[in-house]
N, C-alpha and C positions, 0 to 999 in steps of 0.2 A: 406358611411361616416355618422355618427350620433353623437349626444352628449350623448348617452347612449350606453351601451354594446349591440351589436346586438345579438339576440337570434340565437340558432343553427338552421340550415335548417332542421335538423333531429329530433329535440326535443325542444318543447317550454318551457321545464322545466329547461333548462340550456342555458348558453351563448355559442356563437361560439368562435373560436379563433380569437382574434382581437388585434390590436396594437393601441396605443394612441399617438397622436401628442401633445407633451407638449406645443407647441406654440399656438395651437387652442383649445386644450382640446377635440378634436373630435376623435372618434374611427373609425378605418378602418378594415373592415372584411377581414380576410385572408382565402382563401379556401384551401391553401396548405402551411403548415409550412415549408416544404422543399424548396419550390419555384420551384419544378420540372415543374409545369404547367405554370410558368411565365418565369423567366430568366434561370431556370435550376440550380440556385445556391441559397444557403441559404442567406436570406436577413434580417431577423429580429434580433434585439439586445435585449437581456434579461437584466433586471436590478436586481441587488442584493443589499440588504441593511438591516440594523437592525431596525425593526419597532420602538423600544423604543427610538432610537436616533433621530427620526424624528417626535416626538410628541411634541405639544406645552405644554401639561400637561401630566404627567405620567398616569393619570387616563383616558385619552382619549382612545377610542376604536380603532381608526384608526390613521395612521400617518397624519401629516399636509400636504395636497396636495400643498399648496402654497409654503412651504419650499422645497418639493420634486421637484416641477415644476421648481423652480429657478435653482436647481442643474442640472436637466435633460436638460435644455437648453444649458448647457455647455458640454453635452455628445453627444446629437444628434442634427442635424440641422446646420445652418450656423455659429452659435457662437462657435461650438466645435473647439478645437485646430486642426491644420492641420494634425498632426500625428495621432490623434485619429480618425479624419474623414477618414483617409486612412484605419484604422483598421475596421471601421464600414461601409465602402463603402459609406460614406456620407449620410446615411439614416436620415430621420427626424422624424421617429416614433420608438417606443420601446414597449416592453411587460413588465409590472410591475404588480405584483400580487394584490396590494391593489386596483387597478383600473380595471385590465383586468379579475379579478375574482369577481363575484358579492358577496360582503361581507355580504349582507343581505339574501343570499340564501344558506341554508344548502345543498340543492341538487347540486347547482353549485360547492360549495367547495368540496363536496363528490366526484364529478366527476373529477375536475381538480387537486386536491392535489395529488392523486396517479399518475397523468400524467405530473407533473411538470418536471420530468426527461426528458420527450420528448421535452418540451419547451426549456430546456437548451441544450440538445444534438443536436437539430436542429437549434440552433441560430448561426448567424455569429460569435458572441462573447457575453460574459457576462461581464457586467461592475459593479463592486462593488463600491457603493457610500461611500467614506471614510470621516470620520469627522476629522481625524488627518491630519496635514500638513506633507506630505512626500517629500517635495521639496528637503531637503538635500540628500535623497536617490535617487531621480530622477537625480539630478546633478551628483552624484557619479556614477550612472549607465552609464552615458555618457562617463566616464573616464576609466572604467575598460576595460581590454584587455584580449584576449584569444589567445594563440599561435597557436591554431588549427582551430579556427572558420573560415570557408570559404576556408580552404586549403586542405581539405580531398577529394580525388577523387576516391578512390577505390570502387569496387562493394560493399564491406562490409559496407562502410560508407553510401552508398545509401540505404542499407537494414536497417542499424541501425545508423542513422546520429548522429554526435557528438552533445551533449547537455551540455552546461556549468553547468546547474543546477544539472545534474546527476553526471558529473565528478567532478565538484567543484574544484578539485585540479589544473585544467588547468587555472583557472581565477586568474588574477593578479590585485590587487588593486593598485591605485597610492599611492605615499607617502603622508600620511595624517598627518597634524599637529595635536597634541593631542586635541586641542580645536575642530577641525572639526570632528575628529573621535568620540569624546564624543557627539557632536550634532547628528551625524548619529546613534550612539547607543541609545540615548534618543528617537529619532524618531522611531527606530525599536522597542524598548521596549514598547512604548506607543501603537504602532500599533498591535504588536503581543499579547499584553495583553487585547486588546479590545474585546468587546462582539461578534464581527463578527466571530472570529475563533471558538467560543464555540457554535455557532448556530447549531441546529440539521440538518438544511438543507444544510449546507455548503459543505458536501461531494459530493452530486450529482451535485452541481453547478460547482465545480472545476473539478471533475472527468469527467463529460460529456461535458463540454463546449469546443469548438474547441480552444478558446482563452479566457483567464481570465484576465481582466484588472482592474486597480484601478483608481478612479477619485476623485479629491478633488479640491475645489476652482474653479476659472474660467478657469484656463489653466493647472492645474497640473494633470498628468496621467502617469502611467507606468504599466508594466506587473507584475503580482504577481510572476512570475518565476524569474524576475530580482531581486525582493526583496529577494527571496530565495537564489539566488546566492550570494548576498551581505551578508546575514546572515551566509551562510556557510563559506565564506572567513573570516568574523570577528570572528566566533566561534573558529577558530583555534588560533587566536590572543588572545582570551579571554576565555580559556577553563573552567574557574570557573563560567561563566555565562551560566548556564544550559539551560535557556530559549532560548538562541540563537541556541544551538545545537538541542533542541527539535523542534524548528520551522523549522530549515533547514532540519531535518529528515522528518518532516511532509510534507514539500513541495516536497522533493525528492521522497518519497513514492507515493504520489499522481501522480506526473508527470511520474514516472517510470511505474506505472500501466497504465496510460492513453497512453503513447507513445508506450508501448509494446503490449498492447491489441488492439489498433487501433480502428478506427471508426466502422468498420464492426463487431467488436467483443466487442463493448463497454458494452454489457450486459452480458458478460461472466466473469466478475470479480469474484474472489474467494469470496464465501459467508463468509468465516472465516475472510478474510482481511477486508471486509466491516464492519463486526461487531466489529473487533478490532479497526479500525479507529474511529468508533462511540463511543467507550467506554468513551472517555474523553470529549464528547460533553455535552451541556446542552440544555434545552428547557424550555420555559415558562410553557408549559404543559408537565409534566415529561415524559409521555408516548411517546411524539414526539421524544425523544432521539432515539428511534428505529423505531417508525412508520414512521418517515421521510425517512427511508430507503426503504419503500415499492416499490417506483418506481425504484430505483436503483437495487433492488433485484428481480424485475419483479413480484411482488406480488400485482397484481392489484385488486384482489377480497377479500383481507383480511378484516376482520370485525374490524373496528376502534372503540375504546372505550376510550373516553377522560378521563374517571375516572381511567384508569389503572395506576399503578406505572410503573417505568422503568423496574423493574424485570418482571412484568406481561406482559408488551409489548414485552420484549425479548422472554418470553415463548410463547407468541402468534405468534411471527415471526417464531420461531423455529418450532412450530407445523405446520404452513403453509408450511415451507420449506419441512418438512417431508411428508406432504400430496402431495407435488409436486415431491417426490422421490429424494430429495437432502439431502445429509448427510455431505458435506464437512465442514459445520459449526462446526463440532466436533473438528476441528483443533484449534478453538478459545477457547475451554472450558478447564479451569484449573482443573486437577484432585484433589480430596479431599485428605487430609492426615489424617488417613490412607486411601488408595484408597477405594472409595465407589461408589456411583452412579454418574450420570451426573447432576451436579448442575448448574443451569442457574442463574447467578448473573451479573447484568449489570455492576458493577464496579470491577469485579474480573475475567477478561479474561486473557488468555495467552498473553505473550509479542508478538509483531508483528514479524512474519516471513512470507515472501511471500510464498503463497501456491496455486499456480495455478497448477492443477494436470494433465493437458494434453495439448499438443501443440495446440489442436483445441477445447478441452473441449466439445466433442460431447455429445449431450443430450442422456441420457439413464435412464430410470426410474428404480429405485431400489425398490423392494417390502419392505416396512417398515411401521410400525405403531407407533403412540405415543398416548397412551390412558391409563387411570387409573394410571398415574404415572409410566408407563413402556414404554421404547423404545425398539422395537423389529425389528430385521432385520436378514437376513441370511448372514453367513460368512464361509469361508473355512480356516481351520488352515494351515498356511504356515511356521510357525517357532515358536521357543520357546526361551525365553531370557536366555542366559547362562552366560552373563557377563554384568555388568553395572558400570559405574564410572561417577562422575561429569564431565561436559564438561570442566570446568576449569582445572581439574587434567589431563585430556587427552591432552589438548592443551599444557600444560606445559611440559609433557613428549615428545610430538611431537616436540616442539621447541628445547629441549635438544638433541633429536635424530638427528634433522636436522643439528644442529651445527657439528655433527660428520659425517653425511652422506649427503653431499650436492647433491649427485646424486640419492638420494632415494634408495640406495642399503642397505636397513635395514636388520638386522639379522632376523631369523625366529621368535624369541621372540618379536621383535619390528615391525613385518611386518604390523600389523594393524595400526601403526602410519602413514603409507604412505597415509592413507585416510584423513589426516589432511587438505590438501588443499581443498579437496572436501567438508569437513565439514564446513570449513571457508566460502567457496563460497556459500554453502547452506544457511548459516545464514545471510550473508552479500551480497547476490547476487545483490541487488540494488546499492551497492557501487562498487563491483568488476566488474560486467559486462561492465559498461561504460569505464572501464580502458582497456578493451580488444579490442577496435577498433584499427586498425592497427597502426596509427601514435602515438596515446597515448601509446599503449602497447610498441612499439619499443623504444619510448623516455624513458619510465620508466625503461625498461630492460637495455638500454644503461647506464642510470644513476646508476643502481645497478650492473653494470659490468656482466650482464647475457648475455652470448655469443649468437649471432644470428646463430651461427653454431651448436647450440645444436641439438641433434638428432631429436627432434620433437617439434612442437609448444606446444603440451600438456605438455611436460616436462618443457618448458619455462614458461608456465602459472603457473604450480604448484610451480616452483621455485620462480617466482615473488610473488605469494600469500604468501609463507612462508617467503620470505625476507621482505615483507612489514609487516607481522605479528610480526616478531622478530626485526624489525628495531628500533633503538634507535636514538633519535634526535641528540645526540652528536657524532654520527658516522661521521667521516670525517671532523669534525669541525676544526681540526688543519690545514687542507689543504685548508680552505676556501679562503685564500688570493691568492691561485694559480688558483682559478676558474675564468673563464670569465663570462660575463653576462648570456650567454645561460646556462652554467653549474649551475649557481646560481638559475635560474628559474626552471631548472629540479630538483635541490635539493629541492626547495620549493614544487614542485608538489609531490615528493616522500614523504616528511614529512607530507603533508596534507593527502595524501592517506593512509599512514601508521597510522596516528592518527585516521582517520575515522574508519578504520577496527578494530584497537585495542580498541577503545572506544565502538564500537558496541558489540564486543565480551565480554567486561568486564561487560556489562549489562545483558548478557544472563545467569543469575544464576538459572533459572527455568528448564534448560535443562541438559540432560545427554547423554553420548555415550553408546549405548547398543551393545553387541555382540549377535548374534542369531545363532541358529542351525536350519537347515531345517528339521531335524529329529523330528517329532512331536509325535513319539510313546511314550506312557505312560510307564515309567520304574521306578524302585525303585532307580535308580542312582541319586546321587546329581547332579543337572543341572550344577553346577560349574565345574564338572569334564568333561563335554562335551567340545569338541572343537567348536569354532565359525566359521561358514561359511562366515560370513560377519558382517559389523557394520552399524549402522544407528544412526540417531539423534532422541531422544525422550524426554519425560518429566522426571524430576527427581523423579517422583512418581513410576517409574517402579520397579518391584521386580523380583528377580530371579524366574524362572519357569513360569513366565507369558507367555501366548500364544499370538502370532501375528495372526490376522485374516485379510484376504482380503475380502472386502465387495462384496457380490454376486451382480453382475451387474456393478461393477466398481472396478477392481482389484487394481487400484492405491490407493484407500482408504484403509489404513491399520490401524486397531485399535488394541490396546494392552489391554488385559483383564486378570484378574486372578480370582480365586475362593475366595469368602468371607471367613472369619475365621470360619464360622459355617459349611462349606462344606469340605469334604475330598479331593476333586479334582475339577478342573475347569469343567470337563465333567459331574460331578454330580450336579453342582450348578444350581439352578433355576434362580437366578439373579447373574450376574457377577459383579465384581468390575471394574470400568472404570479406567484405568491407563494412558490414553492419547492416542494420535495418533503417529504413527511412520512416521518420515520424512526420506524417503530413499534418497540415494545419486545418484539415477538414473537421468540422464540429462533431461528426459522428464518431471520431476516434477517441473522444474523451468522455468522462463521466459527467453527469449533471444535465440541467436543462439545455436545450439546443441554443447555441450562441447566436448572436446577430449575424447578418450577412457579412459583416466585416471580418468575422472569424471563419467564414464558411466558403471562401472563394476557392473553388476547385478548378484545376486546369485540365482534368480529364475525369472521366467517369468509368475508368477501366479500359481494357484494350479495345481498339477499334476492330471493325469486321475484317480488315485486311491483315491483322496481326495474329499470327499463329503461335500457339504455345510450343516451347522447345524444352528439351530435357536439360536440367541444371544439375551439375554434380560438384560437390564440395568434399574436400578431405575433412574427416571428422575424427577427433581423438580426445 
């Protein structure tokens, strides 16, 4: 215990990991952040806050410790609310960066900043110090109810427990007087528009913390996930308030990633998804928009340059990922029009679609280089594009066909439309998967009159997905007076789930459905005359006759490329045009339990023996 940060036992140039007691101002050295050498359990509490909100004067270099200390005394120690003490296990010390990192030492900051992800991942919980009064939301959170919470007992629920933030449609708000609802909306809008959500460091704090809590005033506290649940429920009531839906989606994506990746896999997040989530963030130092991801992306040795722009930081991050043999970041890159090279722009990434490429994401180094403005790696041709259509057109055709063929007995000409449920699930997996837990799934199917006697669960899932996609809110309204309370609650669940899916799909204007042929032989035939062996999801930049390559070293990474206008064929081109990545419909490419065979139809299992890898080169800037 000391009144200054203790130095590391292994280096006098940096401080050790230490906690501060706000009551005394003393530091307590911790030898083991995990607590394995002491209680065997995580014990420290990490503090999150916006520096600028805790400065006496905007020009001050550091936050005002007197202001922070007063708030911290209501978070840790004897003065904290009883419920919060239960979450923190009653500790009286915490970790806060402005005190526990030596702010006068560049060496200390250089060591600890890339390791802040470890501080949050190993904490008992993280508490965000909020300046807004969220009491209206705290009181409302005590009144919301869920018809499934605590009532699910199947093995499936143990493996994928029910979560109200993810399902959202299961949550029922109490009847709110207009005045009270407006007060809650005002509190939500003030909170979600605050500087905290735009902080570059917020992703790793929320993604890696075991529990993320909010604290305000002397006794106000609640979970960020509860705020997300309320935002999701209110967004359905107020569809024109886009900020509500955006915040609810942000919360759902972060929690879905965290819940499904698990603690032991917390560093296996998709590089593409991390970059996409960071695209809307801000930082006092522009480059921190992406350099703040170094810990989350496991890039501990990257060369930090405070003078970089956000674009330059993104380029530096990508270069380091390539040096580490990682290429899945390409799923976040928007192809140029007309298709050209790989352009790295901080504010122009592809819309968010979950892209975890393997159920375990085993490490395998791929041979690749990024130098001289050229990205090079080996790939094997596994298909050629023979058909492409906008996603919106494909889904409209599928909806019309489903109205005629409720058992998916499509004609030969419409057979490709049977993949619509898999396409919808691929885009909205974070919305649909939570609906597939047994009790929720059966309840929705019963409400949609989908028989439990249907031949397979896979067919029931596909039918439910299409019924929700084509659902109209006025369906059954004339019979509402005949419904009992349980029926009305089920109807409300269905409407929210349908609205969530339909809204997500309406935003996916950058995607297309492609048909591909496995025959990669170069012929003079028009590719449009070839039959398609299968379909997949891709960007709208894809052109006919473009080739699909599986990346050597990771066959699940599939890049689509074509020859530039100056070349006669893709095989003769020195530099290929990047047309985006292919999102296959194979179940291994998404998070969650393995889907039914209906979602797992694959038309190849990687390159055949007669296919040899070739060198692929893309311009990269």
